[in-house]
N, C-alpha and C positions, 0 to 999 in steps of 0.2 A: 405784618410780619408772621401771624399765624396762620395765614392763607397760603404761605409759601409750600409747605410741605405737602399740601392736599394738591395744589396746582402741578407740583412735580408728580405726583403720583398720576394724577389724570393724565398728564403729557406721557408718563410712561406707558400707560394703559393704551393710550391712542396710538403711540408709536408700536406697541406689541401687537395690536390687533391690526396695524396697517401691515407689519411685517408678514403676519400669518397670511393676509389675504394674498400678498406679493407671493409668498412661498408657494401657497396653494396654485397661483397662476403659474408659475414656473414649473411645478410638477407637472400640472397638465399640458405645458408646452413641451417639456422634455418627453412625456408620453406621445404626444402627436410627433414630434420630430424623429421618435425612433422608428416609427413607421415609414420614413422615407427611405428608401434604398438607395444604392449608389447611383443608379440611373435617375432616381428622381432626384436627387440633389444636382446632377449634371443639367436636369431640365430647369431646375429652379435658378441655377446659376446663370445658365444660358439666357433664359427668359428675362432675368432680372437685368443682366447687361444689356441685351437686345433694347428693352424696353428704356433703360435710362439713355442709351446713345441714341437710339431711334427718335425718341422724343426731343433731345437735344439738338441733333443735326437735322431733323425732319426728314428720316429716312423712312420710307414705308417699309422697304423690305425688312428691315430690322423689327419694326412694330409689328409686322405680320408674323415673324419668328417668334416675337414675346407672346402674341397671341395664340400660335400654335402650340408652345409650351404650355400655357395656361390652360388650353382647352384638355389637353392629355392629362395633366395633373388633377382636373376637375373630373373629367371623366373617370379616374382611377378611383375616387372617393367612394362611390357606392359600393364596390367590390368589396371594401373592407369595413363596411359598417355593419352593423347587428351583432349580438352576442348570443351564443349558445352556452349552455351549462354542462358540462362533461364530468364522469367521474371514470379516471382510467388508471390502468395498473400494467406493470409488466410482470410477466409470469415467467420464468425460467425452469427447464427442467432439471438443471442441476446449477447453483451458483459457482459451481468449481468445476473446472475441466482442466486436463492434460494438455500441453502445448501440442499443436498438429491436431487436436481433437475438435468436432464442432458443436458449438454451443446452441441450444435448439430452445425457443421460448416463443411467446406470443404475447401481443399487444391487445389489451380489450378495453373498449371504449363502449361507456354507456350514457345515454342521454338523460340527465337529470332535469333538462328544462320543462317547462309547462307547455311547450308546443314543438312539433317535430323541428329537428334540426337540418338544414340543407347541407349537400355534400360540401366537403371541407378536406382539406389535405391535412393529414398527420404525420410528424416527424418524430423520429425517436433517435437522439444523439448517441452514437456509440463511440466513445472516447473521443478521438479529433474528427471522426466521420458521421455522416447522418444518413440515416435511413427513411424513407417516407413512402407513404400509400395513400390512395385515395378512401376516405371514408364516405359510405355511401348516405343516403338520406336516413335518419333514425327517427321512428316515431318515439312517443313519450315512454321514457322506460325502456326502449329496445336497447339491445346490445350487439355490438359487432367486435370480431376480433381478428386478427391478422396473425398467421405464422412467420417465424422470421429465424434464419441459421446464420450464425456468424462464424467464419473459419477463423481459426487462431493459429497464426503463423509465429507469433513470438509470444514471450511470457510477458505478462502485464496485468495490472488490475484495471479494467475498464469499467468507466461509469456509464451505465445505460440510463437515458432520460435527462430531463424530465420528458413525459411525452408532452407534445405541444401540437395545438391545433394553429393551422397558418392560413390566413386569408390573404388572397392577393389579386391584383387584376391581371389580365392577359398579358400586358408589357412587363410586370414586375417592377412597376414604378412606385406602388404603394405596397407594403407588406405588415400584417399586423399577427403577432404571435403572442399565442397564451398558453403557459405551462398548466397542465391537468395532473401531474402527479410527483412523487418525491424521485430522486434519483435511486438507481439499484446499482449494487457493484457486483461484477463478474471477475471471478480470479481466475487467470490463466497460469496453472501451477508447471514449475519446472519439469521436465522429464527426469527420471530418478531411475537407479538400479537397486535391487536387493541385495545389501552386503551383509556378511556373517559380523560376529562381534570381534573386530580386529583391533579395537582399542580397548585399553585396561587402565584402571587407575582408582584409589580410593579417596573418600571423604566419609568422614564419621557420620552414621545416619542411622536411625532407630530399626531401618529396615534393609542395611546393607550387608555386606559379605563378611563373616568373622576374619580376624586378625590376630597374630600372636600378642598384640598389645593387651594388656589386662585394665579393667575398670571396675569400678564400685557400684555401677548403676547401668546397666545395659540389658540386652534381652537375649544374649547367647551366654548361659550358664557354664561355667568353666572349673571351679573347684572351690574348696573352703580353706578360710585361714582363719586364725584366732583374733579375736576383738581386740582393736586399738582404740584408744579414745578419740572422739571424734566420728565415729563411724556410725553410720544410720543403722538404727535399731530396727528398722522394718527389712534389713537385710540377714537378720539373725536366724540360722537354722537351728530350730528350736530340737529337732527330733536328734542331732547330732551333738546338740550342747547338753542334752539329759544325759547322753551315753557316756561323754567325757568328761562331765563335769567343769567343762570349761566354754565359755562364750564363743560361738564359731558363728563366721561370717561368710554368707556368699561370695563369691567372686566370679567376674563374668568376663569373658572375651569381647573387646571392643570391636563393635561392627562398623562398617564403613561403606559408604556409597559414592562411586566413580562420579566425577564431574568433570564433562568434556566440554570444552570450548572449541568452536568452529572459527578460526581467525579467517575472514574471507577478505580480501583485498578488493576495493571497487576503483581503485585508481587506473586511469584510463591508460598512464603511461606503462604500466605491467603487461599489456595485452597486445597481441598483434592486431586483432580485429574484432568485431562484435561476437564473431563465432565463438572465439576463444572465450570471451568473457561469459558466455552463454554455458559452455561447456563447464568452467569452473563454478558458476552458481549451481548447475545439476551435481556436480560432484560434492560439494558443500551440503546441499539437501539431503544427498545420499546418504552421506556419514552422518548427518543429523538424525536421519529416521533410523539407522542401525544402533545409534547411541539410545534413542526413545525405545526402541523395541527392546533393548537389553537393561531397560530400568534405569539407566545414567540420567542424572542431571545435565542439561544441554543450555548452553549459552553462545549466542553467535554474536561476533563482533566484526563489525565492518569497518572500512575508512571512515564512515560517516555517522556510526553509531554503533547500539548494541541493542538485542533483545534476548529475552530468554522465551522457550518454546517448550511449555510443559506437555504439547500435545502434537502431534503428526499435523494435525489440520491448521494449526497456529504457524507451526515450521513453514508449511509450505504458502500459506496465506502471505506471510513476511516476506517470504523468499520471492514471491511473484513481483514485490514492490521494489526489489533492490535494483539500483540503477548504476550504469557506469559513471564516474565522476571526474573529469580532467582535472589534474592538480590536487586529488583529494590526499588524505593523509596516507604516508606510506607503512610499511611492517614494522618501522621502529616505534611510532606513534600508536599503532595496533597493539604492539606489545605493552607499551605503557599503559593502555587502556585495559587490557586484561590483568596486569598486575594490580591497579587501582579498583577495578570493578569487580574482578574474578578472582580474589586473591588464594580462594580454596582449590582452584584449578588442579587437577590432578594430570589432565591429558590435554594437550593443546595439537588440533591437526591445522597447519597454515593450508589455505587454498590459494594460489595465485596463478599469473600467467607466466609465458613464455619469456617476456621481456624483464623480468625480476631480477635484479643482480642478487647472486648467491650470499655476498655479504650481507643484503638486507634481511635474509632469513635467519643468519646467524645474529644479527641485531636483534630480532624479535625474540629469538630463544633467549639471548641474555637478559631480557626486561621480565620474561614471565616468572611466575614463582617458582623457586626454586626447585621444588620437589615434583615439577610438572613435567611429563615426557612430552618431547615436541617431535612432531613429524610433518612432512611438507609433502601436498600434492600441486604439481605443477599442471595446469593444462597448456599443452602445446601440440596444436593441432598439425604443425609441420614436422613433428619429431615422431621417431619410434617410440614405442611405449619401453620404459627403462628405469633403472632405479640407481641411485647413488648416494654415497654419504656427504653430507655437507657437515663437517666436524662432528659431533654426535648425533646430528639428525638425519634420519633415515628420509630421503626424498625420492618420489617418484614422479614419472611425466608420463601424461597420458594423451593420446591424440584424438581420441573418441570416448565417450561415456560408456559403451560397451566393453572396454577394456578395464574399466575402474576397477571391477571385481577381481581382476587377475592381478592388476597393479600393487591393491593394497596388502596382497598376501607377503610383499615385501615389508610391509609396517607391522607385521605381528611379531 
């Protein structure tokens, strides 16, 4: 009876050890299978089927085919054997470029092994594409670099890397890749134009603009009044109190800082094509930059999320990653998100495409905070620049980014 628990424990340890051995074998087998390319798998399948059928039916021709496949596979093995040790890095002249500009950088590879490394192919993934070059033979501690240029035709966040060494046979039957660096991100910012301060709004803040509203604890001194029970004694103006023999309290003008919300639709059904969407993103980023230059708090709300942008760099970085999404939330849902997440918004600028129904714009305006002033910019590449009123909403249409500066004067 007492031996049973010990036997169970022993059996469990045996099973655990066996499972660890099996797992190790499976992991190693998985690594081996990963080096087989599509052509290699084709040869394996053809060779196996030919061998089985040839032996079963006694067909020497199929047996010869199987032998040929085996020879090709075995001949490829020496090309992927061996292992070098590299230290690699990607260096960019700038991790941020504007769409249309070229990103310049270099790949640096250093031999960290104890013996010279043979020539090997080096590959650098660039988004969905791959760039490659031949690394020459490197002595111990020797370094080699390769310059590269990336043309940027569209806004994006591109992942560069990891830098990978690739060993392969001449027929590309087997291929072994080893990564040597961490990925690096390249931000391709949207094109923008400089705008004047065309939007205003107020939010109470310590470094804002004075208003006619009075407060007892702000930074902009306004006047004196007689003390009332409950007032903060730190606000007593002692010189006037001594002169009038009455306790006098400082009174301040309330200061406020505007909070601008850019509501950008990323719903694919709102845009005629991808070009129109890119125009909308550029317009939204331009308005956001103008707000930041005017020291306004900025929040960007899209059909798929929201983000705050305390700096121009963060705004442009996040704008680089905005994508067009079929079936995404419409303007009504964006309006509800603004009301829930930016209740203090004083100005809302809606940016959308030419296929957006005007009632949708009114629907958004009805859902945002009551005190917020709402304007709308329509990216419409097939229309002339123009202005119209949708209820109380000033709406402008722009066919190109260069006309945005002219169009927003209608929103002042």
